[in-house]
C-alpha positions in Angstrom: -41.1 -93.6 101.6 -40.7 -94.6 105.2 -43.1 -97.2 106.7 -45.7 -95.6 109.0 -44.6 -97.5 112.1 -41.4 -95.4 112.0 -43.1 -92.1 112.3 -42.5 -90.1 115.5 -45.3 -89.5 118.0 -45.5 -85.9 117.0 -45.9 -86.7 113.3 -48.5 -89.4 114.0 -50.5 -86.8 116.1 -50.4 -84.3 113.3 -51.6 -86.9 110.8 -54.4 -88.1 113.1 -55.5 -84.4 113.6 -55.5 -83.9 109.8 -57.7 -87.0 109.4 -60.1 -85.6 111.9 -60.3 -82.2 110.0 -60.8 -84.0 106.7 -63.7 -86.0 108.3 -65.4 -82.8 109.4 -65.1 -81.2 106.0 -66.3 -84.4 104.2 -69.3 -84.6 106.6 -70.2 -81.0 105.8 -69.9 -81.7 102.0 -72.0 -84.8 102.3 -74.7 -83.0 104.2 -74.8 -79.8 102.1 -74.6 -81.2 98.5 -77.8 -82.1 96.7 -76.2 -84.6 94.2 -76.6 -88.2 95.3 -73.3 -89.3 93.6 -71.2 -86.6 95.3 -72.8 -87.6 98.7 -71.9 -91.2 98.1 -68.3 -90.3 97.1 -68.0 -88.1 100.2 -69.2 -90.9 102.4 -66.8 -93.4 100.8 -63.9 -90.9 101.3 -65.0 -90.5 105.0 -64.7 -94.3 105.4 -61.2 -94.3 103.9 -60.1 -91.4 106.1 -61.5 -93.0 109.2 -59.7 -96.2 108.4 -56.4 -94.3 107.9 -56.9 -92.5 111.2 -57.6 -95.7 113.0 -54.5 -97.3 111.5 -52.4 -94.3 112.6 -53.8 -94.4 116.1 -53.1 -98.2 116.5 -49.6 -98.1 114.9 -46.7 -98.5 117.4 -44.7 -95.4 117.9 -41.0 -95.2 116.9 -38.8 -95.9 119.8 -37.7 -92.7 121.6 -34.0 -92.1 121.8 -32.6 -93.2 125.2 -31.3 -90.7 127.6 -27.9 -92.5 127.6 -27.5 -91.9 123.9 -28.4 -88.2 124.2 -26.0 -87.4 127.0 -23.1 -89.8 127.3 -21.5 -89.9 130.7 -17.9 -90.4 131.4 -16.2 -92.3 134.1 -15.3 -89.1 135.8 -19.0 -88.0 135.9 -20.0 -91.2 137.6 -17.4 -91.1 140.3 -17.7 -87.4 141.1 -19.1 -86.9 144.6 -19.9 -83.5 146.2 
C-alpha cells in the first residue's frame, strides 16, 4: 500500500468527495434511526470519516511531473530561430 502523501491531486479529491458523501449518509442514518446504539455508532463513524477527510485535505500533494521531463528539448530546438 502506498503512503497517502504520494496520492495524486485527482485521487485525493475523489477520496475527499467520498468522505463527504459518507458523512451525509451517516448523518441521515443517525437522524432517522430510533435505536440509540445505532445512532452512537453512526456518530462515531462520522467522527472517523471527518478525521480521514481532514487528513486527506491537509496532506501534501505528490509532486507534479516537470514540463522538462514530459517534453525533452534538444539542442537543435533551443537554437532554432524563425
